[in-house]
ROLUMLO-295880 format. One record per residue: residue number from 1; residue in three letters; x, y, z of N, C-alpha, C in turn. Coordinates in pm, whole numbers, plus 50000, padded with zeros to 5 digits. Each point is the difference from the previous one (the first is absolute). Layout:
REM ROLUMLO-295880
PT resi resn  n_c1  n_c2  n_c3 ca_c1 ca_c2 ca_c3  c_c1  c_c2  c_c3
PT  NUM  Ala     X     Y     Z     X     Y     Z     X     Y     Z
...
REM end
This chain:
REM ROLUMLO-295880
PT resi resn  n_c1  n_c2  n_c3 ca_c1 ca_c2 ca_c3  c_c1  c_c2  c_c3
PT    1  Met 29072 10521 78195 49891 49927 50025 50001 49937 50132
PT    2  Glu 49927 50011 50082 50024 49918 50135 49942 49832 49969
PT    3  Thr 50114 49928 50061 49971 49859 49973 49938 49926 50126
PT    4  Ile 49978 49899 49981 49911 49929 50124 50126 49994 50119
PT    5  Ser 50123 49954 49968 50088 49983 50099 50031 50136 50061
PT    6  Thr 49991 50100 49939 50040 50132 50042 49881 50037 50115
PT    7  Arg 49886 49966 49949 49869 50027 50093 50002 49928 50127
PT    8  Arg 50054 49877 49971 49991 49917 50139 50134 50043 50084
PT    9  Gly 50119 50049 49942 50106 50051 50082 49952 50123 50076
PT   10  Met 49913 50079 49932 49964 50125 50060 49910 49988 50118
PT   11  Thr 49907 49888 49962 49918 49964 50106 50077 49953 50131
PT   12  Ala 50074 49916 49985 50093 49947 50108 50063 50109 50065
PT   13  Leu 50060 50111 49927 50069 50089 50068 49904 50099 50091
PT   14  Ala 49878 50016 49929 49910 50083 50064 49939 49929 50161
PT   15  Ala 49990 49878 49968 49960 49929 50096 50111 49981 50144
PT   16  Thr 50121 49997 49925 50126 50013 50101 49993 50125 50080
PT   17  Ala 49961 50131 49927 49991 50118 50084 49901 49983 50106
PT   18  Val 49898 49948 49993 49892 49958 50075 50055 49944 50118
PT   19  Ala 50059 49888 49956 50058 49902 50104 50098 50072 50101
PT   20  Leu 50076 50074 49940 50111 50087 50074 49921 50066 50124
PT   21  Ser 49903 50079 49941 49935 50094 50098 49932 49924 50110
PT   22  Met 49946 49852 49957 49939 49922 50103 50091 49977 50107
PT   23  Val 50134 49945 49945 50107 49970 50119 50026 50113 50090
PT   24  Ala 50020 50122 49918 50033 50110 50085 49909 50044 50087
PT   25  Thr 49869 49982 49995 49883 50055 50086 49962 49873 50074
PT   26  Gly 50079 49883 50012 49946 49886 50083 49885 49939 49965
PT   27  Val 49940 50012 49874 49890 49932 49959 50031 49841 49987
PT   28  Val 50120 49994 49926 50049 49855 49996 50155 50003 50054
PT   29  Ala 50043 49883 50039 50101 50000 50067 50136 49952 49888
PT   30  Ala 50117 50053 50027 50098 49957 49906 50028 49838 49985
PT   31  Pro 50059 49958 49914 50009 49839 49992 50009 49928 50133
PT   32  Ala 49948 49900 50024 49991 49914 50121 49983 49861 49965
PT   33  Ala 50025 49907 50096 49980 49849 49970 49865 49985 49963
PT   34  His 49993 49898 49910 49856 49948 49969 50007 49851 49921
PT   35  Ala 49903 49955 49957 50001 49868 49970 50075 49981 49865
PT   36  Ala 50015 50073 49917 50033 49986 49851 50165 50004 50009
PT   37  Asp 50067 50101 50060 50137 50005 50004 50022 50019 50140
PT   38  Lys 50034 49897 50082 50039 50016 50132 50146 50099 49996
PT   39  Leu 49992 50094 50073 50102 50104 50010 50118 49961 50077
PT   40  Pro 50111 49996 49975 50128 49985 50086 49990 50074 50132
PT   41  Val 50052 49957 50117 50013 50085 50131 50133 49963 50056
PT   42  Ser 50058 50109 50051 50142 49976 50037 49998 49940 50143
PT   43  Pro 50079 49899 50029 49998 49958 50154 50040 50103 50094
PT   44  Leu 49948 50004 50122 50018 50092 50112 50148 49953 50057
PT   45  Trp 50073 50098 50041 50120 49984 50074 50102 49891 49928
PT   46  Ala 50002 50006 49872 50099 49899 49934 50138 50032 50020
PT   47  Pro 50057 49898 50049 50177 50022 50050 50062 50060 49887
PT   48  Leu 50091 50060 50061 50110 50051 49881 50102 49881 50013
PT   49  Pro 50036 49911 49893 50071 49902 50003 50141 50060 50039
PT   50  Ala 50086 49903 50089 50126 50029 50056 50106 50040 49892
PT   51  Lys 49980 49927 49887 50110 50024 49898 49999 50134 49917
PT   52  Tyr 49866 50064 50032 49976 50135 49924 50003 50095 50100
PT   53  Ala 50019 49975 50135 50012 50110 50083 50131 50069 50004
PT   54  Ser 50002 50123 50040 50112 50081 50019 49996 50115 50103
PT   55  Ser 50086 50043 50038 50002 50125 50093 49925 50111 49928
PT   56  His 49999 50022 49886 49924 50090 49941 49850 50000 50008
PT   57  Arg 49939 49889 50002 49889 49949 50013 49943 49985 50124
PT   58  Ser 50086 50008 50099 49968 49953 50136 49957 50121 50085
PT   59  Tyr 50001 50113 49976 49934 50109 50099 49921 50087 49917
PT   60  Leu 49909 50058 50103 49894 50066 49956 50042 50143 49989
PT   61  Arg 49962 50087 49872 50040 50111 49974 49901 50106 50090
PT   62  Pro 50043 50129 50008 49890 50086 50075 49872 50031 49921
PT   63  Gly 49901 49984 50086 49862 50006 49936 49945 49884 49955
PT   64  Cys 50081 49866 50018 49944 49905 49929 49973 49878 50112
PT   65  Lys 49927 49906 49960 49978 49896 50096 50003 49884 49909
PT   66  Trp 50031 49872 50060 49990 49882 49926 49870 49955 49958
PT   67  Asn 49991 49955 49858 49881 49993 49921 49945 49854 50043
PT   68  Lys 49863 49984 50003 49947 49860 50051 50033 49897 49921
PT   69  Phe 50023 50045 49870 50039 49894 49892 50151 49939 50022
PT   70  Gly 50069 50057 50065 50126 49939 50027 50099 50005 49892
PT   71  Arg 50084 49912 50004 50118 50001 49905 50080 50128 50004
PT   72  Gly 50020 50040 50112 50089 50143 50023 49918 50106 49936
PT   73  Leu 49870 50019 49947 49940 50119 49982 49983 50105 50092
PT   74  Gln 50019 50101 49976 49952 50123 50078 49901 50097 49952
PT   75  Leu 49912 50026 50090 49886 50097 49971 50038 50159 50028
PT   76  Cys 50028 50079 49920 50065 50131 50040 49889 50109 49962
PT   77  Lys 50011 50095 50076 49936 50137 49979 50081 50101 49936
PT   78  Val 49981 50016 49871 50119 50095 49930 49931 50130 49992
PT   79  Tyr 50046 50114 50054 49954 50142 50003 50007 50048 49854
PT   80  Ser 49896 50039 49930 50002 50083 49879 49987 50135 50014
PT   81  Pro 50103 50107 50003 49981 50131 50018 49925 50071 49884
PT   82  Ala 49997 49930 49873 49905 50037 49904 49863 49994 50025
PT   83  Met 49955 49882 50053 49871 49969 50031 49971 50044 50140
PT   84  Gly 50092 50013 50084 49973 50049 50131 49924 49886 50097
PT   85  Lys 50060 49872 49984 49939 49905 50068 50091 49870 49989
PT   86  Arg 49973 49886 50086 50081 49902 49994 49947 49895 49919
PT   87  Ile 50079 49930 49913 49957 49877 49906 50057 49884 50042
PT   88  Pro 49912 49895 50065 50050 49879 50003 50067 49937 49907
PT   89  Val 50119 49929 50017 50064 49925 49889 50062 49868 50049
PT   90  Glu 49978 49904 49948 50050 49872 50045 50136 49975 49931
PT   91  Ile 50111 49977 50065 50132 49977 49958 50066 49879 50066
PT   92  Leu 50083 49929 49892 50060 49882 50035 50158 50055 49960
PT   93  Pro 50081 50013 50102 50134 50048 49973 50072 49904 49904
PT   94  Ser 50103 50028 49939 50091 49919 49921 50083 49925 50114
PT   95  Ile 50063 49905 49959 50097 49896 50083 50109 50095 50041
PT   96  Thr 50051 50086 49905 50124 50093 50041 49957 50129 49991
PT   97  Pro 50071 50080 50082 49963 50160 49986 50089 50053 49864
PT   98  His 49979 50125 49988 50050 50067 49881 49965 49938 49859
PT   99  Asn 49889 49939 49990 49951 49947 49877 49923 50071 49925
PT  100  Pro 50010 50053 49901 49899 50076 49919 49875 49937 49941
PT  101  Lys 50017 49859 50004 49890 49927 49911 49848 49990 50102
PT  102  Val 49902 50044 49920 49883 50038 50061 49885 49928 49910
PT  103  Val 49906 49924 50052 49880 49972 49937 49880 50092 50052
PT  104  Leu 49941 50086 49925 49887 50084 50045 49875 49941 49958
PT  105  Ala 49904 49966 50094 49878 49954 49947 49900 50092 50039
PT  106  Leu 49897 50022 49891 49887 50100 50012 49869 49911 50004
PT  107  Asp 49913 50021 50100 49888 49925 50004 49888 50070 49906
PT  108  Gly 49871 49943 49998 49877 50045 49937 49924 50114 50079
PT  109  Tyr 49893 50015 49944 49916 50097 50049 49880 49939 50081
PT  110  Gly 49971 50064 50132 49912 49968 50078 50039 49854 50098
PT  111  Thr 50121 49999 50011 50052 49887 50076 50010 50015 50148
PT  112  Arg 50042 49925 50090 49993 50010 50134 50098 50106 50060
PT  113  Asn 49975 50055 50141 50088 50077 50049 50116 49958 50076
PT  114  Asp 50007 49875 50035 50092 49953 50097 50121 49933 49920
PT  115  His 49969 49943 49880 50112 49921 49929 49994 50024 49841
PT  116  Ser 50123 49990 49933 49992 50007 49862 49932 49865 49960
PT  117  Gly 49951 49999 49899 49957 49872 49932 50105 49906 49957
PT  118  Phe 50123 50083 49951 50089 49929 49979 50070 49896 50107
PT  119  Ile 49983 50060 50117 50057 49920 50141 49876 49904 50032
PT  120  Ala 49870 50053 50021 49919 49920 50056 49937 49878 49929
PT  121  Asn 50002 50035 49858 49948 49907 49920 50099 49942 49893
PT  122  Gly 50097 50095 49967 50093 49944 49915 50124 49947 50037
PT  123  Asn 50011 50021 50165 50120 49929 50044 50140 50027 49952
PT  124  Leu 50012 50118 49934 50122 50027 49923 50109 49982 50088
PT  125  Gln 49989 50027 50131 50118 49996 50112 50047 49866 49988
PT  126  Lys 49915 49910 49979 50067 49845 50007 50095 49974 49870
PT  127  His 49949 50066 49894 50090 49979 49883 50115 50083 49988
PT  128  Leu 50015 50106 50085 50124 50090 49999 50074 49974 50113
PT  129  Val 49973 49939 50103 50066 49966 50122 50132 49963 49968
PT  130  Arg 50031 49916 49911 50135 49929 49986 50071 50112 49890
PT  131  Arg 49942 50106 49963 50073 50074 49897 50056 50113 50087
PT  132  Asn 50123 50053 49930 50047 50116 50068 49950 50121 49931
PT  133  Val 49875 50045 50033 49931 50129 49948 49899 50033 50108
PT  134  Thr 49981 50135 49996 49905 50042 50106 49847 50003 49932
PT  135  Leu 49905 49942 50069 49882 50005 49954 49909 50117 50055
PT  136  Val 49951 50090 49930 49916 50121 50043 49856 49998 49942
PT  137  Ala 49898 49989 50093 49880 49975 49965 49910 50113 50077
PT  138  Pro 49973 50124 49958 49914 50090 50053 49848 49933 50003
PT  139  Ile 49938 50036 50112 49871 49968 50027 49902 50084 49934
PT  140  Ser 49915 49959 49916 49895 50073 49903 49895 50064 50090
PT  141  Gly 49897 49904 50017 49872 50049 50071 49962 50126 49987
PT  142  Asp 49959 50067 50117 49960 50124 49983 50101 50106 49990
PT  143  Tyr 50133 49955 50004 50112 50085 49995 50024 50047 49849
PT  144  Ala 49953 49914 49916 50027 50002 49856 49860 50004 49914
PT  145  Ala 49912 49964 50047 49870 49954 49915 49984 50131 49904
PT  146  Gly 49990 49988 49878 49974 50084 49897 50125 50096 49974
PT  147  Ser 50097 49986 50062 50135 50076 49962 50067 49957 49878
PT  148  Tyr 49987 49875 49947 50064 49945 49877 50158 50025 50048
PT  149  Tyr 50043 50011 50104 50128 50032 50051 50079 50115 49907
PT  150  Thr 49929 50114 49995 50049 50105 49934 49996 50118 50085
PT  151  Asp 50036 50115 49963 50000 50126 50072 49874 50062 49925
PT  152  Tyr 49901 50023 50089 49898 50100 49959 50043 50127 49991
PT  153  Glu 49939 50085 49905 50015 50117 49973 49988 50104 50125
PT  154  Ser 49897 49961 50067 49986 50096 50123 49898 49923 50102
PT  155  Pro 50007 50025 50134 49913 49923 50088 49848 50013 49978
PT  156  Ser 49930 49905 50049 49836 49995 49977 49966 49892 50085
PT  157  Gly 49874 50028 50061 49921 49899 50070 50076 49956 50126
PT  158  Gly 50081 50090 50063 50065 49995 50120 50131 49897 49977
PT  159  Lys 50052 49983 49866 50108 49906 49979 50103 50077 49905
PT  160  Asn 50113 49988 50023 50119 50052 49923 50084 49905 49947
PT  161  Tyr 49961 49918 49901 50068 49896 49938 50129 50038 49932
PT  162  Lys 50121 49969 50054 50112 50015 49937 50087 49877 49990
PT  163  Trp 49934 49906 49933 50077 49848 50010 50118 50012 49926
PT  164  Glu 50008 50067 49890 50116 49990 49909 50121 50044 50059
PT  165  Thr 49975 50117 50078 50113 50064 50080 50036 49910 50107
PT  166  Phe 49899 49936 50096 50039 49901 50094 50091 49900 49937
PT  167  Leu 49952 49923 49903 50075 49885 49953 50130 50027 49913
PT  168  Thr 50017 50128 49962 50120 50017 49933 50088 50069 50069
PT  169  Arg 49967 50067 50109 50099 50089 50088 49982 49963 50140
PT  170  Glu 49896 50001 50053 49985 49991 50143 50033 49864 50050
PT  171  Leu 49934 49892 49931 50036 49863 50038 50129 49966 49999
PT  172  Pro 50056 50023 49867 50143 49959 49983 50106 50063 50111
PT  173  Ser 49966 50130 50031 50078 50065 50103 49991 49934 50149
PT  174  Tyr 49865 49979 50025 49987 49890 50123 50073 49860 50005
PT  175  Leu 49994 49943 49870 50078 49868 50019 50137 50033 49996
PT  176  Ala 50049 50087 49938 50142 50040 50013 50041 50017 50148
PT  177  Arg 49928 50076 50074 50019 50054 50127 49999 49873 50094
PT  178  Asn 49889 49920 49991 49976 49903 50119 50020 49847 49954
PT  179  Phe 49994 49986 49852 50028 49848 49976 50143 49989 49909
PT  180  Gln 50072 50119 50016 50116 50006 49902 50000 49938 49869
PT  181  Val 49912 50055 49923 49966 49985 49874 50053 50103 49914
PT  182  Pro 50115 49983 49943 50070 50129 49909 49888 50013 49888
PT  183  Arg 50010 50136 49971 49919 50025 49856 50091 49985 49890
PT  184  Arg 49956 49913 49920 50091 49995 49861 49909 49990 49886
PT  185  Lys 50051 50025 49873 49907 49990 49891 49958 49842 49961
PT  186  His 49895 50006 49943 49943 49849 49959 50025 49900 50107
PT  187  Ser 49968 50028 50130 50013 49919 50097 49875 49923 50083
PT  188  Thr 49889 50071 49946 49871 49975 50040 49903 49921 49897
PT  189  Ala 49962 49880 50031 49900 49933 49905 49859 50020 50048
PT  190  Leu 49921 50029 49915 49857 50058 50024 49908 49870 49963
PT  191  Val 49911 49972 50104 49876 49914 49970 49894 50065 50043
PT  192  Gly 49861 49981 49923 49870 50061 50046 49892 49939 49946
PT  193  Leu 49908 50022 50049 49873 49930 49940 49867 50093 50037
PT  194  Ser 49933 50001 49873 49872 50078 49997 50057 50150 50004
PT  195  Met 49921 50065 50116 50067 50146 49998 50131 50019 50028
PT  196  Gly 50077 49877 50064 50130 50032 50022 50084 49970 49864
PT  197  Ser 49941 49953 49903 50061 49985 49863 49994 50132 49944
PT  198  Val 49917 50085 50006 49981 50148 49951 50114 50067 50071
PT  199  Gly 50022 49993 50140 50101 50064 50070 50143 49956 49946
PT  200  Ile 50022 49872 49976 50140 49984 49972 50034 50021 49852
PT  201  Met 49888 49983 49908 50028 50048 49851 50040 50154 50013
PT  202  Asn 49932 50087 50081 50048 50127 49979 50126 50022 50076
PT  203  Leu 50025 49936 50119 50122 50037 50055 50102 49966 49910
PT  204  Ala 49998 49881 49918 50119 49952 49931 50020 50099 49889
PT  205  Gln 49888 50041 49909 50013 50078 49900 50024 50154 50036
PT  206  Arg 49992 50048 50124 50030 50135 50038 50128 49998 50068
PT  207  His 50048 49872 50057 50122 50024 50065 50091 49861 49962
PT  208  Pro 50019 49999 49874 50070 49846 49946 50124 49984 50043
PT  209  His 50090 50092 50069 50126 49992 50056 49986 49906 50118
PT  210  Lys 49904 50008 50088 49975 49932 50099 49982 49861 50010
PT  211  Tyr 49950 49955 49891 49938 49845 50010 50062 49897 49885
PT  212  Ser 50007 49883 50061 50066 49896 49914 49886 49906 49901
PT  213  Ala 49881 50001 50046 49904 49930 49945 49873 50039 50039
PT  214  Val 49882 49962 49937 49859 50029 50029 49909 49882 49985
PT  215  Asn 49948 49954 50106 49904 49895 49962 49862 50040 50042
PT  216  Ala 49909 50022 49896 49876 50071 50017 49878 49871 49978
PT  217  Met 49920 49974 50110 49899 49913 49982 49862 50060 50011
PT  218  Ser 49933 49951 49916 49856 50032 50015 49962 50162 49986
PT  219  Gly 50075 50062 49927 50007 50153 49990 49925 50045 49893
PT  220  Tyr 50001 50160 50004 49945 50068 49904 50097 50115 49939
PT  221  Tyr 50010 50017 49886 50109 50056 49935 49979 50129 49893
PT  222  Thr 49877 50014 49941 49967 50111 49914 49910 50098 50075
PT  223  Leu 50055 50070 50102 49942 50074 50106 49929 50110 49954
PT  224  Ser 50056 50071 49909 49944 50119 49940 49880 49985 49899
PT  225  Ser 49969 49883 49969 49893 49971 49906 49858 50026 50075
PT  226  Pro 49896 50018 49926 49878 50042 50065 49941 49910 50108
PT  227  Ile 50000 49865 49981 49927 49906 50062 50105 49982 50136
PT  228  Glu 50121 49987 49964 50095 49959 50109 50012 50131 50097
PT  229  Ser 50006 50113 49955 50014 50122 50075 49873 50007 50104
PT  230  Thr 49884 49962 49928 49857 50013 50094 50021 49898 50102
PT  231  Ala 50060 49884 49967 50014 49910 50118 50084 50043 50112
PT  232  Met 50116 50083 49963 50091 50038 50085 49927 50106 50097
PT  233  Arg 49929 50106 49914 49919 50096 50070 49913 49959 50111
PT  234  Ile 49920 49911 49944 49884 49931 50086 50080 49952 50134
PT  235  Gly 50117 49932 49983 50068 49936 50103 50049 50111 50105
PT  236  Ala 50055 50114 49938 50040 50110 50083 49883 50065 50079
PT  237  Arg 49888 50011 49932 49884 50062 50071 49929 49911 50101
PT  238  Ala 50023 49876 49986 49953 49892 50096 50050 50021 50129
PT  239  Val 50120 50039 49992 50086 50029 50146 49992 50140 50036
PT  240  Gly 49908 50081 49941 49997 50141 50054 50093 50109 49933
PT  241  Met 50063 49956 49893 50083 50099 49916 49942 50053 49895
PT  242  Asp 50041 50117 49988 49951 50067 49883 50091 49966 49867
PT  243  Pro 49932 49932 49903 50080 49946 49885 50097 50108 49940
PT  244  Lys 49950 50123 49990 50095 50083 49931 50139 50037 50073
PT  245  Thr 49985 49946 50132 50138 50035 50061 50089 49878 49985
PT  246  Leu 49964 49895 49901 50087 49879 49973 50107 50066 49923
PT  247  Trp 49971 49993 49872 50110 50057 49914 49944 50111 49904
PT  248  Gly 49920 50083 50077 49947 50121 49928 49844 49957 49930
PT  249  Gln 49958 50089 49922 49875 49978 49936 50015 49904 49867
PT  250  Trp 49944 49899 49995 50002 49926 49887 49923 50038 49877
PT  251  Pro 50056 50021 49880 50117 49909 49961 50140 50069 49992
PT  252  Gly 49995 50130 50075 50124 50061 49985 50067 49967 50129
PT  253  Gly 50060 50122 50065 50075 49969 50115 50127 49905 49983
PT  254  Lys 50028 49915 50083 50122 49896 50003 49946 49857 49964
PT  255  Trp 49890 49994 49937 49944 49857 49980 50090 49944 49906
PT  256  Arg 50030 50049 49901 50100 49927 49882 50134 49970 50065
PT  257  Asp 50041 50091 50067 50133 49960 50084 49997 49870 50088
PT  258  His 49873 49973 50042 49994 49886 50087 49955 49883 49952
PT  259  Asp 49981 50002 49847 49932 49884 49937 50121 49918 49933
PT  260  Pro 50020 49853 50063 50092 49936 49970 49997 49968 49825
PT  261  Ser 49872 50002 49941 50019 49962 49865 50022 50103 49912
PT  262  Leu 50040 50131 50062 50033 50101 49915 50138 50037 50033
PT  263  Asn 50062 49924 50085 50151 50020 50049 50077 49875 49986
PT  264  Ile 49975 49928 49894 50066 49860 49992 50148 50019 49991
PT  265  Asp 50051 50097 49929 50146 50025 49984 50061 50031 50120
PT  266  Ser 49932 50025 50100 50070 50056 50121 50030 49876 50095
PT  267  Tyr 49978 49878 49960 50026 49882 50087 50144 49958 49936
PT  268  Thr 50096 50000 50110 50146 49959 49954 50026 49873 50071
PT  269  Met 49913 49950 50061 50031 49859 50071 49903 49901 49940
PT  270  Pro 50020 49862 50046 49906 49901 49949 49849 50024 50065
PT  271  Val 49914 49970 49924 49860 50019 50057 49919 49880 49960
PT  272  Arg 49925 49934 50114 49924 49895 49992 49859 50010 50030
PT  273  Val 49907 49991 49908 49848 50033 50017 49918 49875 49982
PT  274  Ser 49929 49985 50115 49907 49875 50012 49875 50029 50038
PT  275  Cys 49899 49912 49951 49865 49981 50029 49918 49886 49981
PT  276  Gly 49893 49964 50074 49914 49906 49963 49904 50019 49910
PT  277  Asn 49880 49917 50002 49911 50028 49917 49847 50010 50069
PT  278  Gly 50010 50003 50151 49883 50000 50059 49938 49878 50041
PT  279  Thr 50063 49891 49969 49934 49869 50052 50094 49927 50118
PT  280  Ser 49943 49912 50078 50083 49959 50111 50101 49902 49951
PT  281  Met 50106 49983 50098 50107 49932 49984 49964 49832 49980
PT  282  Asn 49898 49968 50064 49943 49875 50034 49876 49957 49894
PT  283  Gly 49961 50109 49915 49909 49956 49923 49863 50028 50055
PT  284  Ser 49998 50033 50110 49853 50028 50054 49950 50117 49974
PT  285  Glu 49858 50028 49978 49939 50127 49972 49967 50081 50121
PT  286  Asp 50029 49935 50124 49959 50087 50123 50097 50102 50029
PT  287  Leu 49996 50110 49944 50095 50117 50018 49936 50111 50046
PT  288  Pro 50031 50085 50091 49940 50140 50027 50003 50072 49863
PT  289  Glu 49901 50088 49977 49983 50077 49861 50117 50095 49987
PT  290  Phe 50032 50052 50113 50124 50104 49974 50128 49935 49945
PT  291  Glu 50021 49875 50064 50125 49952 49958 49983 49940 49841
PT  292  Val 49895 49970 49961 49981 49978 49850 50010 50124 49912
PT  293  Ile 49899 50102 50035 50018 50120 49915 50125 50090 50001
PT  294  Ala 50067 49998 50130 50130 50062 49989 50100 49939 49916
PT  295  Glu 50021 49858 50007 50085 49919 49930 49980 50016 49855
PT  296  Arg 49886 50000 49949 49941 50025 49858 50048 50125 49956
PT  297  Ala 49971 50092 50081 50052 50130 49947 50151 50015 50000
PT  298  Ser 50059 49952 50091 50149 49993 49976 50059 49908 49904
PT  299  Asn 49920 49921 49951 50034 49902 49882 49984 50115 49879
PT  300  Tyr 49880 50057 49980 49969 50082 49884 50128 50101 49996
PT  301  Gln 50041 50063 50120 50082 50105 50015 50143 49949 49948
PT  302  Thr 50048 49894 50062 50121 49930 49957 50019 49975 49879
PT  303  Lys 49897 49943 49933 50017 49972 49845 50003 50137 49924
PT  304  Lys 49928 50090 50036 50005 50130 49942 50141 50069 50006
PT  305  Phe 50061 49993 50117 50131 50047 50026 50095 49918 49927
PT  306  Gln 49968 49874 49995 50129 49903 49915 49976 50054 49862
PT  307  Arg 49905 50026 49942 50001 50069 49852 50067 50113 49979
PT  308  Arg 49991 50088 50111 50062 50128 49982 50169 49973 50025
PT  309  Val 50015 49907 50083 50150 49975 50027 50057 49940 49874
PT  310  Asn 49928 49902 49937 50049 49936 49888 50035 50102 49866
PT  311  Arg 49908 50101 49998 50046 50105 49919 50108 50103 50028
PT  312  Ser 50058 49982 50115 50086 50095 50042 50134 49958 49967
PT  313  Gln 50116 50073 50025 50144 49975 49974 50059 49944 50115
PT  314  Asn 49908 49992 50115 50062 49936 50132 49945 49871 50038
PT  315  Ser 49950 49936 49905 49936 49876 50031 50053 49884 50056
PT  316  Lys 50132 49998 49967 50100 49887 50036 50004 49989 50160
PT  317  Arg 49971 50123 50065 50029 50001 50151 49876 49928 50073
PT  318  Phe 49889 49991 49926 49878 49943 50048 49973 49850 49979
PT  319  Thr 49931 49940 50098 49958 49867 49998 49856 50001 50061
PT  320  Phe 49904 49923 49917 49873 49994 50018 49950 49869 50047
PT  321  Arg 49944 49959 50098 49926 49892 50045 49855 50018 50008
PT  322  Ile 49926 49946 49904 49838 50006 49996 49961 49876 50034
PT  323  Ala 49945 49963 50140 49990 49853 50018 49850 49954 49966
PT  324  Glu 49989 49899 49979 49864 49946 49957 49918 49956 50110
PT  325  Lys 50039 50031 50144 49917 49994 50100 50062 50103 50124
PT  326  Gly 49917 50025 50078 50034 50095 50109 49922 50115 50027
PT  327  Ala 49971 50022 50120 49875 50123 50026 50120 50111 50084
PT  328  His 49923 50094 50054 50065 50119 50067 50019 49941 50156
PT  329  Asn 50070 49916 50035 50031 49938 50125 50142 49947 50016
PT  330  Trp 50039 49977 50103 50101 49922 50051 50038 49877 49946
PT  331  Ala 49885 49921 49966 50037 49866 49931 50073 50014 49858
PT  332  Phe 49961 50115 49931 50061 50026 49878 50140 50053 50037
PT  333  Trp 49997 50097 50073 50129 50078 50009 50096 49917 50071
PT  334  Ser 49978 49910 50089 50115 49921 50059 50043 49895 49880
PT  335  Asp 49922 49949 49922 50022 49891 49880 50088 50104 49914
PT  336  Asp 49983 50104 49968 50067 50095 49905 50159 50034 50049
PT  337  Leu 49997 50019 50128 50096 50051 50065 50118 49868 50014
PT  338  Tyr 49957 49899 50067 50070 49887 50058 50002 49881 49886
PT  339  Arg 49903 49971 49930 50002 49906 49903 50028 50022 49851
PT  340  Lys 49961 50138 49965 50004 50030 49867 50121 50097 49976
PT  341  Gly 50107 50034 50085 50099 50067 49950 50001 50143 50059
PT  342  Gly 49891 50035 50061 50023 50152 50048 50115 50029 50095
PT  343  Leu 50019 49932 50105 50090 50022 50106 50133 49981 49926
PT  344  Arg 50025 49910 49929 50131 49951 49926 50043 50135 49905
PT  345  Phe 49903 50045 49946 50025 50115 49915 50051 50111 50076
PT  346  Leu 49933 50044 50128 50043 50087 50075 50145 49981 50044
PT  347  Leu 50013 49886 50069 50148 49971 50064 50111 50005 49889
PT  348  Arg 49955 49952 49892 50109 50002 49888 50057 50142 49989
PT  349  Ser 49901 50096 49999 50041 50134 49966 50085 50065 50123
PT  350  Leu 50003 49936 50096 50099 50036 50112 50105 49914 50022
PT  351  Gly 50034 49916 49890 50118 49897 50014 49983 49893 50121
PT  352  Leu 49872 49969 50011 49979 49901 50100 49941 49868 49926
PT  353  Arg 50001 49898 50053 49938 49879 49954 49914 49918 50090
REM end
């Protein structure tokens, strides 16, 4: 029998599907600064502290330029043969060459075209500049909107999304060739938010030998369920893609293969999953509707995923943080990463402190 809580969850997820399509079509903007939760912004041309400078960080690689947020960041155009186009990626080299340790950060849906939110709002480069690790942050924007960082079954709508191929094959080859990052097992820590959480959870369960840890914030995890799959198909359609080219015709095709909740035993690394509850960090009620609805839906999804994990034989690998406040914005994500242990969790998996 359908309970009140179930109906509320389904309502939130249905509303999120509409919200995703609104972002994709430009009806509303992705999270931006507002009165309730003032979002952090990275300082422009922040210097690279001398004690963290090195010859490996001192020169531009081919096809790159210095990033306006400084700290040794480079903005690089990485060609993807699979997609037939160049993808902008923000990269902070490690202090020393021939270092396999990487933090790969995947942004959300409907974000900006010039920088990753992890750079422009999350200021992740500031927190990693003193670590001997390569930071890699592909820019989402129009390059990845509605992609869910996966390989679509076939092109449609003028797009040929092959993000899984790019992230697991082409980008590592580029990093090895241009940034002297050797390819090693379990040497990349994954962090993602919203759509980026969908991406990293599938990368980790489909290529477990590559990754040391997964930190998923404000994500969605039971992707083959009716409501969740509807939200994803609306998101694909909103950017001009035929939803059937995603993972085939739902509920068949490869939908179950890409559902984290049905592949829990495939995770061989530590996984941290977090969400807020759709309220502001400072107690104000002045939040954009999208940030409230999307986070409430993630809260429902995260609890649903947690129940499935707890029933599995692999539950010891998972840690859940379901916060009592926080919306779908960088006020919550920054707090979760830097004050509530998200970044420490990732660095620990790489043997860093």
